[in-house]
KEMIFI-109511 format. One record per atom (N, C-alpha, C, CB): residue number from 1; residue in one letter; atom name; z, x, y. Coordinates in nm, 2 decimals, decimal comma. Glycine has a CB too. Layout:
<dolums>
    n  res  atom       w       u       v
  NUM    a    CA       Z       X       Y
...
</dolums>
This chain:
<dolums>
    n  res  atom       w       u       v
    1    x     N    5,24   -2,99  -10,45
    1    x    CA    5,14   -2,92  -10,36
    1    x     C    5,00   -2,95  -10,42
    1    x    CB    5,17   -2,77  -10,35
    2    x     N    5,00   -2,95  -10,54
    2    x    CA    4,87   -2,97  -10,60
    2    x     C    4,83   -3,12  -10,58
    2    x    CB    4,87   -2,94  -10,76
    3    x     N    4,93   -3,21  -10,58
    3    x    CA    4,90   -3,35  -10,56
    3    x     C    4,86   -3,36  -10,41
    3    x    CB    5,03   -3,43  -10,59
    4    x     N    4,92   -3,29  -10,32
    4    x    CA    4,89   -3,30  -10,18
    4    x     C    4,75   -3,24  -10,16
    4    x    CB    4,99   -3,22  -10,10
    5    x     N    4,71   -3,14  -10,23
    5    x    CA    4,58   -3,08  -10,22
    5    x     C    4,48   -3,17  -10,28
    5    x    CB    4,58   -2,94  -10,30
    6    x     N    4,51   -3,24  -10,39
    6    x    CA    4,42   -3,33  -10,45
    6    x     C    4,40   -3,46  -10,36
    6    x    CB    4,47   -3,38  -10,59
    7    x     N    4,50   -3,50  -10,29
    7    x    CA    4,48   -3,62  -10,20
    7    x     C    4,41   -3,58  -10,07
    7    x    CB    4,62   -3,68  -10,17
    8    x     N    4,43   -3,45  -10,03
    8    x    CA    4,37   -3,41   -9,90
    8    x     C    4,22   -3,36   -9,92
    8    x    CB    4,45   -3,29   -9,84
    9    x     N    4,18   -3,33  -10,04
    9    x    CA    4,05   -3,28  -10,07
    9    x     C    3,94   -3,38  -10,03
    9    x    CB    4,03   -3,24  -10,22
   10    x     N    3,95   -3,51  -10,06
   10    x    CA    3,85   -3,60  -10,02
   10    x     C    3,84   -3,61   -9,87
   10    x    CB    3,87   -3,74  -10,08
   11    x     N    3,96   -3,61   -9,80
   11    x    CA    3,96   -3,61   -9,66
   11    x     C    3,90   -3,49   -9,60
   11    x    CB    4,11   -3,63   -9,60
   12    x     N    3,93   -3,37   -9,65
   12    x    CA    3,87   -3,25   -9,60
   12    x     C    3,72   -3,25   -9,62
   12    x    CB    3,94   -3,13   -9,67
   13    x     N    3,69   -3,29   -9,74
   13    x    CA    3,55   -3,30   -9,77
   13    x     C    3,47   -3,39   -9,68
   13    x    CB    3,53   -3,35   -9,92
   14    x     N    3,53   -3,50   -9,64
   14    x    CA    3,47   -3,60   -9,55
   14    x     C    3,46   -3,54   -9,41
   14    x    CB    3,55   -3,73   -9,54
   15    x     N    3,56   -3,47   -9,37
   15    x    CA    3,56   -3,40   -9,24
   15    x     C    3,45   -3,29   -9,24
   15    x    CB    3,70   -3,34   -9,20
   16    x     N    3,44   -3,21   -9,34
   16    x    CA    3,34   -3,11   -9,35
   16    x     C    3,20   -3,17   -9,35
   16    x    CB    3,36   -3,02   -9,48
   17    x     N    3,18   -3,28   -9,42
   17    x    CA    3,05   -3,34   -9,42
   17    x     C    3,02   -3,39   -9,28
   17    x    CB    3,05   -3,46   -9,52
   18    x     N    3,12   -3,45   -9,21
   18    x    CA    3,10   -3,50   -9,07
   18    x     C    3,06   -3,39   -8,98
   18    x    CB    3,23   -3,57   -9,03
   19    x     N    3,13   -3,28   -8,99
   19    x    CA    3,11   -3,16   -8,91
   19    x     C    2,96   -3,11   -8,94
   19    x    CB    3,21   -3,05   -8,93
   20    x     N    2,93   -3,10   -9,06
   20    x    CA    2,79   -3,06   -9,10
   20    x     C    2,69   -3,15   -9,05
   20    x    CB    2,78   -3,05   -9,26
   21    x     N    2,71   -3,28   -9,05
   21    x    CA    2,61   -3,38   -9,00
   21    x     C    2,60   -3,36   -8,85
   21    x    CB    2,65   -3,52   -9,04
   22    x     N    2,72   -3,35   -8,78
   22    x    CA    2,71   -3,33   -8,64
   22    x     C    2,64   -3,20   -8,60
   22    x    CB    2,86   -3,32   -8,58
   23    x     N    2,67   -3,09   -8,67
   23    x    CA    2,60   -2,96   -8,65
   23    x     C    2,45   -2,97   -8,67
   23    x    CB    2,66   -2,85   -8,73
   24    x     N    2,41   -3,05   -8,77
   24    x    CA    2,27   -3,07   -8,80
   24    x     C    2,20   -3,14   -8,69
   24    x    CB    2,25   -3,14   -8,93
   25    x     N    2,27   -3,25   -8,64
   25    x    CA    2,22   -3,33   -8,53
   25    x     C    2,20   -3,24   -8,40
   25    x    CB    2,31   -3,45   -8,50
   26    x     N    2,30   -3,16   -8,38
   26    x    CA    2,30   -3,07   -8,26
   26    x     C    2,18   -2,97   -8,28
   26    x    CB    2,43   -3,00   -8,24
   27    x     N    2,17   -2,92   -8,40
   27    x    CA    2,06   -2,82   -8,42
   27    x     C    1,92   -2,88   -8,40
   27    x    CB    2,07   -2,76   -8,57
   28    x     N    1,91   -3,01   -8,45
   28    x    CA    1,79   -3,08   -8,43
   28    x     C    1,76   -3,10   -8,28
   28    x    CB    1,79   -3,22   -8,51
   29    x     N    1,86   -3,14   -8,21
   29    x    CA    1,85   -3,16   -8,06
   29    x     C    1,81   -3,03   -7,99
   29    x    CB    1,98   -3,22   -8,00
   30    x     N    1,87   -2,92   -8,03
   30    x    CA    1,84   -2,79   -7,97
   30    x     C    1,70   -2,75   -8,01
   30    x    CB    1,94   -2,68   -8,02
   31    x     N    1,66   -2,78   -8,13
   31    x    CA    1,52   -2,75   -8,17
   31    x     C    1,42   -2,83   -8,09
   31    x    CB    1,50   -2,77   -8,32
   32    x     N    1,45   -2,95   -8,07
   32    x    CA    1,36   -3,04   -7,99
   32    x     C    1,35   -2,99   -7,84
   32    x    CB    1,41   -3,19   -7,99
   33    x     N    1,47   -2,95   -7,79
   33    x    CA    1,47   -2,89   -7,65
   33    x     C    1,39   -2,76   -7,65
   33    x    CB    1,61   -2,87   -7,60
   34    x     N    1,40   -2,68   -7,75
   34    x    CA    1,33   -2,55   -7,76
   34    x     C    1,18   -2,58   -7,77
   34    x    CB    1,38   -2,47   -7,88
   35    x     N    1,14   -2,68   -7,85
   35    x    CA    1,00   -2,71   -7,86
   35    x     C    0,94   -2,76   -7,73
   35    x    CB    0,98   -2,82   -7,97
   36    x     N    1,02   -2,85   -7,66
   36    x    CA    0,97   -2,90   -7,53
   36    x     C    0,96   -2,78   -7,43
   36    x    CB    1,07   -3,01   -7,48
   37    x     N    1,06   -2,69   -7,43
   37    x    CA    1,06   -2,58   -7,33
   37    x     C    0,94   -2,49   -7,36
   37    x    CB    1,19   -2,50   -7,34
   38    x     N    0,91   -2,46   -7,49
   38    x    CA    0,79   -2,38   -7,53
   38    x     C    0,66   -2,45   -7,49
   38    x    CB    0,79   -2,36   -7,68
   39    x     N    0,66   -2,58   -7,50
   39    x    CA    0,54   -2,65   -7,46
   39    x     C    0,52   -2,65   -7,31
   39    x    CB    0,54   -2,80   -7,50
   40    x     N    0,63   -2,66   -7,23
   40    x    CA    0,62   -2,65   -7,09
   40    x     C    0,58   -2,50   -7,05
   40    x    CB    0,76   -2,68   -7,02
   41    x     N    0,63   -2,41   -7,12
   41    x    CA    0,59   -2,27   -7,09
   41    x     C    0,45   -2,24   -7,12
   41    x    CB    0,68   -2,17   -7,18
   42    x     N    0,40   -2,30   -7,23
   42    x    CA    0,25   -2,29   -7,26
   42    x     C    0,17   -2,35   -7,15
   42    x    CB    0,22   -2,35   -7,40
   43    x     N    0,21   -2,47   -7,11
   43    x    CA    0,13   -2,54   -7,00
   43    x     C    0,14   -2,46   -6,87
   43    x    CB    0,19   -2,68   -6,98
   44    x     N    0,25   -2,41   -6,84
   44    x    CA    0,26   -2,33   -6,72
   44    x     C    0,18   -2,20   -6,72
   44    x    CB    0,41   -2,29   -6,69
   45    x     N    0,17   -2,14   -6,84
   45    x    CA    0,09   -2,02   -6,86
   45    x     C   -0,06   -2,06   -6,84
   45    x    CB    0,12   -1,95   -6,99
   46    x     N   -0,10   -2,17   -6,90
   46    x    CA   -0,24   -2,21   -6,89
   46    x     C   -0,27   -2,24   -6,75
   46    x    CB   -0,26   -2,34   -6,98
   47    x     N   -0,18   -2,31   -6,68
   47    x    CA   -0,21   -2,34   -6,53
   47    x     C   -0,22   -2,21   -6,45
   47    x    CB   -0,10   -2,43   -6,47
   48    x     N   -0,13   -2,12   -6,48
   48    x    CA   -0,13   -1,99   -6,41
   48    x     C   -0,27   -1,92   -6,44
   48    x    CB   -0,01   -1,90   -6,46
   49    x     N   -0,32   -1,92   -6,56
   49    x    CA   -0,44   -1,86   -6,59
   49    x     C   -0,56   -1,93   -6,52
   49    x    CB   -0,47   -1,86   -6,75
   50    x     N   -0,55   -2,06   -6,51
   50    x    CA   -0,66   -2,13   -6,44
   50    x     C   -0,65   -2,10   -6,29
   50    x    CB   -0,64   -2,29   -6,46
   51    x     N   -0,53   -2,10   -6,23
   51    x    CA   -0,52   -2,06   -6,09
   51    x     C   -0,56   -1,92   -6,07
   51    x    CB   -0,37   -2,08   -6,05
   52    x     N   -0,53   -1,83   -6,16
   52    x    CA   -0,57   -1,69   -6,14
   52    x     C   -0,73   -1,68   -6,14
   52    x    CB   -0,51   -1,60   -6,25
   53    x     N   -0,79   -1,75   -6,24
   53    x    CA   -0,93   -1,75   -6,25
   53    x     C   -1,00   -1,81   -6,12
   53    x    CB   -0,98   -1,83   -6,37
   54    x     N   -0,94   -1,92   -6,07
   54    x    CA   -0,99   -1,98   -5,95
   54    x     C   -0,97   -1,88   -5,83
   54    x    CB   -0,91   -2,11   -5,92
   55    x     N   -0,86   -1,82   -5,82
   55    x    CA   -0,83   -1,72   -5,71
   55    x     C   -0,93   -1,61   -5,72
   55    x    CB   -0,69   -1,67   -5,72
   56    x     N   -0,96   -1,56   -5,84
   56    x    CA   -1,06   -1,45   -5,85
   56    x     C   -1,20   -1,50   -5,81
   56    x    CB   -1,07   -1,40   -6,00
   57    x     N   -1,23   -1,62   -5,85
   57    x    CA   -1,36   -1,68   -5,80
   57    x     C   -1,37   -1,69   -5,65
   57    x    CB   -1,38   -1,82   -5,86
   58    x     N   -1,26   -1,74   -5,59
   58    x    CA   -1,25   -1,75   -5,44
   58    x     C   -1,27   -1,61   -5,38
   58    x    CB   -1,12   -1,82   -5,40
   59    x     N   -1,20   -1,51   -5,44
   59    x    CA   -1,21   -1,37   -5,39
   59    x     C   -1,36   -1,32   -5,39
   59    x    CB   -1,12   -1,28   -5,46
   60    x     N   -1,42   -1,35   -5,50
   60    x    CA   -1,56   -1,31   -5,52
   60    x     C   -1,65   -1,38   -5,41
   60    x    CB   -1,62   -1,34   -5,66
   61    x     N   -1,62   -1,51   -5,39
   61    x    CA   -1,70   -1,59   -5,29
   61    x     C   -1,68   -1,53   -5,15
   61    x    CB   -1,66   -1,74   -5,30
   62    x     N   -1,55   -1,50   -5,12
   62    x    CA   -1,52   -1,44   -4,99
   62    x     C   -1,59   -1,31   -4,97
   62    x    CB   -1,37   -1,43   -4,97
   63    x     N   -1,59   -1,23   -5,08
   63    x    CA   -1,65   -1,10   -5,07
   63    x     C   -1,80   -1,11   -5,04
   63    x    CB   -1,63   -1,01   -5,20
   64    x     N   -1,87   -1,21   -5,12
   64    x    CA   -2,01   -1,23   -5,10
   64    x     C   -2,04   -1,28   -4,96
   64    x    CB   -2,06   -1,33   -5,20
   65    x     N   -1,95   -1,37   -4,91
   65    x    CA   -1,97   -1,43   -4,77
   65    x     C   -1,95   -1,32   -4,67
   65    x    CB   -1,88   -1,55   -4,75
   66    x     N   -1,85   -1,23   -4,69
   66    x    CA   -1,82   -1,12   -4,60
   66    x     C   -1,94   -1,03   -4,59
   66    x    CB   -1,70   -1,05   -4,64
   67    x     N   -2,00   -1,00   -4,71
   67    x    CA   -2,11   -0,91   -4,71
   67    x     C   -2,24   -0,97   -4,64
   67    x    CB   -2,15   -0,87   -4,86
   68    x     N   -2,26   -1,10   -4,67
   68    x    CA   -2,37   -1,17   -4,61
   68    x     C   -2,35   -1,18   -4,45
   68    x    CB   -2,38   -1,31   -4,66
   69    x     N   -2,23   -1,20   -4,41
   69    x    CA   -2,20   -1,21   -4,26
   69    x     C   -2,22   -1,07   -4,20
   69    x    CB   -2,07   -1,27   -4,23
   70    x     N   -2,17   -0,97   -4,27
   70    x    CA   -2,19   -0,83   -4,22
   70    x     C   -2,34   -0,80   -4,21
   70    x    CB   -2,11   -0,73   -4,32
   71    x     N   -2,42   -0,83   -4,31
   71    x    CA   -2,56   -0,81   -4,30
   71    x     C   -2,62   -0,88   -4,19
   71    x    CB   -2,63   -0,84   -4,44
   72    x     N   -2,58   -1,01   -4,17
   72    x    CA   -2,63   -1,09   -4,06
   72    x     C   -2,60   -1,03   -3,93
   72    x    CB   -2,58   -1,24   -4,07
   73    x     N   -2,47   -0,99   -3,91
   73    x    CA   -2,43   -0,93   -3,79
   73    x     C   -2,51   -0,80   -3,76
   73    x    CB   -2,28   -0,90   -3,79
   74    x     N   -2,53   -0,72   -3,86
   74    x    CA   -2,61   -0,60   -3,84
   74    x     C   -2,75   -0,63   -3,80
   74    x    CB   -2,61   -0,51   -3,97
   75    x     N   -2,81   -0,73   -3,87
   75    x    CA   -2,95   -0,77   -3,83
   75    x     C   -2,95   -0,83   -3,69
   75    x    CB   -3,00   -0,88   -3,93
   76    x     N   -2,86   -0,91   -3,65
   76    x    CA   -2,85   -0,96   -3,52
   76    x     C   -2,83   -0,85   -3,41
   76    x    CB   -2,74   -1,07   -3,50
   77    x     N   -2,75   -0,75   -3,45
   77    x    CA   -2,73   -0,64   -3,36
   77    x     C   -2,86   -0,56   -3,34
   77    x    CB   -2,62   -0,55   -3,41
   78    x     N   -2,93   -0,54   -3,45
   78    x    CA   -3,06   -0,46   -3,44
   78    x     C   -3,16   -0,54   -3,36
   78    x    CB   -3,12   -0,43   -3,58
   79    x     N   -3,17   -0,67   -3,39
   79    x    CA   -3,27   -0,76   -3,32
   79    x     C   -3,23   -0,77   -3,17
   79    x    CB   -3,28   -0,90   -3,38
   80    x     N   -3,10   -0,78   -3,14
   80    x    CA   -3,06   -0,78   -3,00
   80    x     C   -3,10   -0,65   -2,93
   80    x    CB   -2,91   -0,81   -2,99
   81    x     N   -3,08   -0,54   -3,00
   81    x    CA   -3,12   -0,42   -2,93
   81    x     C   -3,27   -0,41   -2,91
   81    x    CB   -3,08   -0,30   -3,02
   82    x     N   -3,35   -0,46   -3,00
   82    x    CA   -3,49   -0,46   -2,99
   82    x     C   -3,53   -0,55   -2,87
   82    x    CB   -3,56   -0,51   -3,11
   83    x     N   -3,46   -0,67   -2,86
   83    x    CA   -3,49   -0,76   -2,75
   83    x     C   -3,45   -0,70   -2,62
   83    x    CB   -3,41   -0,90   -2,76
   84    x     N   -3,34   -0,63   -2,61
   84    x    CA   -3,30   -0,56   -2,49
   84    x     C   -3,40   -0,45   -2,45
   84    x    CB   -3,16   -0,50   -2,51
   85    x     N   -3,45   -0,38   -2,55
   85    x    CA   -3,55   -0,27   -2,52
   85    x     C   -3,68   -0,34   -2,47
   85    x    CB   -3,58   -0,19   -2,65
   86    x     N   -3,72   -0,45   -2,53
   86    x    CA   -3,84   -0,52   -2,48
   86    x     C   -3,82   -0,57   -2,34
   86    x    CB   -3,88   -0,63   -2,58
   87    x     N   -3,70   -0,62   -2,31
   87    x    CA   -3,67   -0,67   -2,17
   87    x     C   -3,68   -0,56   -2,07
   87    x    CB   -3,54   -0,74   -2,17
   88    x     N   -3,62   -0,45   -2,11
   88    x    CA   -3,62   -0,33   -2,02
   88    x     C   -3,76   -0,28   -2,00
   88    x    CB   -3,53   -0,22   -2,08
   89    x     N   -3,84   -0,28   -2,11
   89    x    CA   -3,98   -0,23   -2,09
   89    x     C   -4,06   -0,33   -2,00
   89    x    CB   -4,05   -0,23   -2,23
   90    x     N   -4,03   -0,46   -2,02
   90    x    CA   -4,10   -0,56   -1,93
   90    x     C   -4,06   -0,54   -1,78
   90    x    CB   -4,07   -0,70   -1,97
   91    x     N   -3,93   -0,51   -1,76
   91    x    CA   -3,88   -0,49   -1,62
   91    x     C   -3,94   -0,36   -1,57
   91    x    CB   -3,72   -0,48   -1,62
   92    x     N   -3,95   -0,26   -1,65
   92    x    CA   -4,01   -0,13   -1,60
   92    x     C   -4,16   -0,15   -1,57
   92    x    CB   -3,99   -0,02   -1,71
   93    x     N   -4,23   -0,23   -1,66
   93    x    CA   -4,37   -0,26   -1,63
   93    x     C   -4,39   -0,34   -1,51
   93    x    CB   -4,43   -0,33   -1,75
   94    x     N   -4,30   -0,43   -1,48
   94    x    CA   -4,31   -0,51   -1,36
   94    x     C   -4,29   -0,43   -1,24
   94    x    CB   -4,21   -0,63   -1,37
   95    x     N   -4,20   -0,33   -1,25
   95    x    CA   -4,17   -0,25   -1,13
   95    x     C   -4,28   -0,15   -1,10
   95    x    CB   -4,04   -0,17   -1,15
   96    x     N   -4,34   -0,10   -1,21
   96    x    CA   -4,44    0,01   -1,19
   96    x     C   -4,59   -0,04   -1,18
   96    x    CB   -4,43    0,10   -1,31
   97    x     N   -4,62   -0,16   -1,23
   97    x    CA   -4,75   -0,21   -1,24
   97    x     C   -4,77   -0,33   -1,14
   97    x    CB   -4,79   -0,25   -1,38
   98    x     N   -4,85   -0,31   -1,04
   98    x    CA   -4,87   -0,41   -0,93
   98    x     C   -4,93   -0,54   -0,99
   98    x    CB   -4,96   -0,36   -0,82
   99    x     N   -5,02   -0,53   -1,08
   99    x    CA   -5,08   -0,65   -1,14
   99    x     C   -4,98   -0,73   -1,22
   99    x    CB   -5,20   -0,61   -1,24
  100    x     N   -4,89   -0,66   -1,29
  100    x    CA   -4,79   -0,73   -1,37
  100    x     C   -4,69   -0,80   -1,27
  100    x    CB   -4,71   -0,64   -1,46
  101    x     N   -4,66   -0,73   -1,16
  101    x    CA   -4,56   -0,78   -1,06
  101    x     C   -4,63   -0,91   -1,00
  101    x    CB   -4,53   -0,68   -0,95
  102    x     N   -4,76   -0,91   -0,97
  102    x    CA   -4,82   -1,03   -0,92
  102    x     C   -4,82   -1,14   -1,02
  102    x    CB   -4,97   -0,99   -0,88
  103    x     N   -4,85   -1,11   -1,14
  103    x    CA   -4,84   -1,21   -1,24
  103    x     C   -4,70   -1,27   -1,25
  103    x    CB   -4,89   -1,15   -1,38
  104    x     N   -4,60   -1,19   -1,25
  104    x    CA   -4,46   -1,24   -1,26
  104    x     C   -4,42   -1,33   -1,14
  104    x    CB   -4,36   -1,12   -1,26
  105    x     N   -4,49   -1,32   -1,03
  105    x    CA   -4,46   -1,40   -0,91
  105    x     C   -4,54   -1,53   -0,92
  105    x    CB   -4,50   -1,33   -0,78
  106    x     N   -4,61   -1,56   -1,02
  106    x    CA   -4,69   -1,69   -1,03
  106    x     C   -4,60   -1,80   -1,07
  106    x    CB   -4,81   -1,67   -1,12
  107    x     N   -4,64   -1,92   -1,05
  107    x    CA   -4,57   -2,04   -1,08
  107    x     C   -4,55   -2,05   -1,23
  107    x    CB   -4,64   -2,17   -1,03
  108    x     N   -4,42   -2,09   -1,27
  108    x    CA   -4,39   -2,11   -1,41
  108    x     C   -4,35   -2,26   -1,42
  108    x    CB   -4,27   -2,02   -1,45
  109    x     N   -4,40   -2,33   -1,52
  109    x    CA   -4,37   -2,47   -1,54
  109    x     C   -4,22   -2,49   -1,56
  109    x    CB   -4,44   -2,53   -1,65
  110    x     N   -4,16   -2,60   -1,51
  110    x    CA   -4,02   -2,62   -1,52
  110    x     C   -3,96   -2,61   -1,66
  110    x    CB   -3,98   -2,75   -1,45
  111    x     N   -4,04   -2,67   -1,76
  111    x    CA   -3,99   -2,67   -1,90
  111    x     C   -3,98   -2,52   -1,95
  111    x    CB   -4,09   -2,75   -1,99
  112    x     N   -4,08   -2,44   -1,92
  112    x    CA   -4,07   -2,30   -1,96
  112    x     C   -3,96   -2,23   -1,89
  112    x    CB   -4,21   -2,23   -1,93
  113    x     N   -3,94   -2,26   -1,76
  113    x    CA   -3,84   -2,19   -1,68
  113    x     C   -3,70   -2,23   -1,74
  113    x    CB   -3,85   -2,24   -1,53
  114    x     N   -3,68   -2,36   -1,77
  114    x    CA   -3,55   -2,40   -1,83
  114    x     C   -3,53   -2,33   -1,97
  114    x    CB   -3,55   -2,55   -1,85
  115    x     N   -3,63   -2,32   -2,05
  115    x    CA   -3,62   -2,26   -2,18
  115    x     C   -3,58   -2,11   -2,16
  115    x    CB   -3,76   -2,26   -2,25
  116    x     N   -3,64   -2,04   -2,06
  116    x    CA   -3,61   -1,90   -2,03
  116    x     C   -3,46   -1,89   -1,99
  116    x    CB   -3,70   -1,84   -1,93
  117    x     N   -3,41   -1,99   -1,91
  117    x    CA   -3,28   -1,98   -1,86
  117    x     C   -3,18   -2,00   -1,98
  117    x    CB   -3,25   -2,09   -1,76
  118    x     N   -3,22   -2,07   -2,08
  118    x    CA   -3,13   -2,09   -2,20
  118    x     C   -3,12   -1,97   -2,29
  118    x    CB   -3,17   -2,21   -2,28
  119    x     N   -3,22   -1,88   -2,27
  119    x    CA   -3,21   -1,75   -2,35
  119    x     C   -3,09   -1,67   -2,31
  119    x    CB   -3,34   -1,67   -2,33
  120    x     N   -3,04   -1,59   -2,40
  120    x    CA   -2,92   -1,51   -2,37
  120    x     C   -2,95   -1,42   -2,25
  120    x    CB   -2,88   -1,42   -2,49
  121    x     N   -2,85   -1,40   -2,17
  121    x    CA   -2,87   -1,32   -2,05
  121    x     C   -2,88   -1,17   -2,09
  121    x    CB   -2,75   -1,33   -1,96
  122    x     N   -2,94   -1,09   -1,99
  122    x    CA   -2,97   -0,95   -2,02
  122    x     C   -2,85   -0,86   -2,01
  122    x    CB   -3,07   -0,91   -1,93
  123    x     N   -2,74   -0,91   -1,95
  123    x    CA   -2,62   -0,82   -1,93
  123    x     C   -2,52   -0,83   -2,04
  123    x    CB   -2,55   -0,86   -1,79
  124    x     N   -2,56   -0,78   -2,16
  124    x    CA   -2,47   -0,77   -2,27
  124    x     C   -2,47   -0,90   -2,36
  124    x    CB   -2,33   -0,75   -2,23
  125    x     N   -2,51   -1,01   -2,31
  125    x    CA   -2,51   -1,13   -2,39
  125    x     C   -2,64   -1,13   -2,48
  125    x    CB   -2,51   -1,26   -2,30
  126    x     N   -2,74   -1,06   -2,44
  126    x    CA   -2,86   -1,06   -2,52
  126    x     C   -2,86   -0,96   -2,63
  126    x    CB   -2,98   -1,03   -2,43
  127    x     N   -2,75   -0,90   -2,66
  127    x    CA   -2,75   -0,80   -2,77
  127    x     C   -2,71   -0,86   -2,90
  127    x    CB   -2,65   -0,69   -2,73
  128    x     N   -2,74   -0,98   -2,93
  128    x    CA   -2,72   -1,04   -3,06
  128    x     C   -2,59   -1,11   -3,07
  128    x    CB   -2,74   -0,94   -3,17
  129    x     N   -2,51   -1,12   -2,96
  129    x    CA   -2,38   -1,18   -2,97
  129    x     C   -2,38   -1,33   -2,97
  129    x    CB   -2,30   -1,13   -2,86
  130    x     N   -2,49   -1,39   -2,94
  130    x    CA   -2,49   -1,54   -2,93
  130    x     C   -2,61   -1,59   -3,02
  130    x    CB   -2,51   -1,59   -2,78
  131    x     N   -2,61   -1,72   -3,03
  131    x    CA   -2,71   -1,79   -3,11
  131    x     C   -2,84   -1,77   -3,04
  131    x    CB   -2,68   -1,94   -3,13
  132    x     N   -2,95   -1,76   -3,11
  132    x    CA   -3,08   -1,74   -3,05
  132    x     C   -3,12   -1,86   -2,97
  132    x    CB   -3,19   -1,71   -3,16
  133    x     N   -3,13   -1,83   -2,84
  133    x    CA   -3,17   -1,94   -2,75
  133    x     C   -3,07   -2,04   -2,72
  133    x    CB   -3,30   -2,00   -2,80
  134    x     N   -2,95   -2,03   -2,78
  134    x    CA   -2,85   -2,14   -2,77
  134    x     C   -2,76   -2,12   -2,65
  134    x    CB   -2,78   -2,15   -2,89
  135    x     N   -2,74   -2,00   -2,60
  135    x    CA   -2,64   -1,98   -2,49
  135    x     C   -2,71   -1,99   -2,36
  135    x    CB   -2,57   -1,85   -2,51
  136    x     N   -2,64   -2,04   -2,26
  136    x    CA   -2,69   -2,05   -2,13
  136    x     C   -2,69   -1,91   -2,06
  136    x    CB   -2,62   -2,16   -2,04
  137    x     N   -2,79   -1,88   -1,99
  137    x    CA   -2,79   -1,75   -1,92
  137    x     C   -2,74   -1,77   -1,78
  137    x    CB   -2,94   -1,69   -1,91
  138    x     N   -2,72   -1,66   -1,71
  138    x    CA   -2,67   -1,67   -1,57
  138    x     C   -2,77   -1,74   -1,49
  138    x    CB   -2,64   -1,52   -1,52
  139    x     N   -2,73   -1,80   -1,38
  139    x    CA   -2,82   -1,89   -1,30
  139    x     C   -2,93   -1,81   -1,23
  139    x    CB   -2,74   -1,96   -1,20
  140    x     N   -2,92   -1,68   -1,22
  140    x    CA   -3,02   -1,60   -1,14
  140    x     C   -3,14   -1,56   -1,22
  140    x    CB   -2,96   -1,49   -1,08
  141    x     N   -3,15   -1,59   -1,35
  141    x    CA   -3,26   -1,54   -1,43
  141    x     C   -3,38   -1,64   -1,42
  141    x    CB   -3,22   -1,52   -1,58
  142    x     N   -3,48   -1,60   -1,35
  142    x    CA   -3,60   -1,69   -1,34
  142    x     C   -3,72   -1,61   -1,38
  142    x    CB   -3,61   -1,75   -1,20
  143    x     N   -3,83   -1,68   -1,41
  143    x    CA   -3,95   -1,61   -1,45
  143    x     C   -4,06   -1,62   -1,35
  143    x    CB   -4,00   -1,67   -1,58
  144    x     N   -4,04   -1,69   -1,25
  144    x    CA   -4,15   -1,70   -1,15
  144    x     C   -4,10   -1,78   -1,03
  144    x    CB   -4,27   -1,76   -1,21
  145    x     N   -4,18   -1,80   -0,93
  145    x    CA   -4,13   -1,87   -0,81
  145    x     C   -4,11   -2,02   -0,84
  145    x    CB   -4,23   -1,86   -0,70
  146    x     N   -4,02   -2,08   -0,78
  146    x    CA   -3,99   -2,22   -0,80
  146    x     C   -4,08   -2,30   -0,72
  146    x    CB   -3,84   -2,25   -0,76
  147    x     N   -4,13   -2,41   -0,77
  147    x    CA   -4,21   -2,51   -0,69
  147    x     C   -4,12   -2,58   -0,59
  147    x    CB   -4,28   -2,61   -0,78
  148    x     N   -4,17   -2,61   -0,48
  148    x    CA   -4,09   -2,67   -0,37
  148    x     C   -4,04   -2,81   -0,42
  148    x    CB   -4,17   -2,69   -0,24
  149    x     N   -3,91   -2,83   -0,40
  149    x    CA   -3,85   -2,96   -0,44
  149    x     C   -3,83   -2,98   -0,59
  149    x    CB   -3,94   -3,07   -0,39
  150    x     N   -3,86   -2,89   -0,68
  150    x    CA   -3,84   -2,90   -0,82
  150    x     C   -3,70   -2,86   -0,86
  150    x    CB   -3,95   -2,82   -0,90
  151    x     N   -3,65   -2,76   -0,80
  151    x    CA   -3,52   -2,70   -0,84
  151    x     C   -3,46   -2,64   -0,72
  151    x    CB   -3,54   -2,60   -0,95
  152    x     N   -3,33   -2,66   -0,69
  152    x    CA   -3,26   -2,60   -0,58
  152    x     C   -3,26   -2,45   -0,58
  152    x    CB   -3,12   -2,66   -0,57
  153    x     N   -3,27   -2,39   -0,69
  153    x    CA   -3,27   -2,24   -0,70
  153    x     C   -3,42   -2,20   -0,68
  153    x    CB   -3,21   -2,19   -0,83
  154    x     N   -3,43   -2,10   -0,60
  154    x    CA   -3,57   -2,05   -0,58
  154    x     C   -3,57   -1,90   -0,60
  154    x    CB   -3,63   -2,09   -0,44
  155    x     N   -3,69   -1,84   -0,62
  155    x    CA   -3,71   -1,70   -0,63
  155    x     C   -3,80   -1,67   -0,74
  155    x    CB   -3,57   -1,63   -0,65
  156    x     N   -3,82   -1,54   -0,76
  156    x    CA   -3,90   -1,49   -0,87
  156    x     C   -3,83   -1,39   -0,95
  156    x    CB   -4,04   -1,44   -0,82
  157    x     N   -3,89   -1,34   -1,06
  157    x    CA   -3,83   -1,24   -1,14
  157    x     C   -3,81   -1,11   -1,05
  157    x    CB   -3,91   -1,21   -1,26
  158    x     N   -3,91   -1,09   -0,97
  158    x    CA   -3,90   -0,97   -0,88
  158    x     C   -3,79   -0,99   -0,78
  158    x    CB   -4,03   -0,94   -0,82
  159    x     N   -3,77   -1,11   -0,73
  159    x    CA   -3,67   -1,13   -0,62
  159    x     C   -3,53   -1,13   -0,67
  159    x    CB   -3,71   -1,26   -0,55
  160    x     N   -3,51   -1,16   -0,80
  160    x    CA   -3,37   -1,17   -0,85
  160    x     C   -3,32   -1,04   -0,90
  160    x    CB   -3,37   -1,27   -0,97
  161    x     N   -3,40   -0,94   -0,89
  161    x    CA   -3,35   -0,80   -0,94
  161    x     C   -3,27   -0,74   -0,83
  161    x    CB   -3,46   -0,71   -0,97
</dolums>
């Protein structure tokens, strides 16, 4: 038995060394995989931090734009209300003052008349809901009598009321 043990010892020792070498190689491979996974995790965390910072920047930008647009809308609403009040005052003055009514019935050059037509209409469109002077008004808004042959629509501000 001792002879058998002595003859088997080098073989067992060789097998044990082989197993140890294999286990060491596997450990090295697992360590490399672990290192690569940790590096990927670090990169993913860095990307997540960058994306989060960008998202926060975009949120701040949107909040600033929202505030600016809200201020613009409020200003346009106030200015539209002022324009509507001035229009109403002009209409009232034209109705109550004969001299103003006569002046409103005078000839208006076609360029001025077209410009006035492009202004926002008085029926809700002039309350700041459209671009200044960019929207077309209803066809009946005129500032004075039409010259003969200049435009198919005729009438005055007093006649269109």
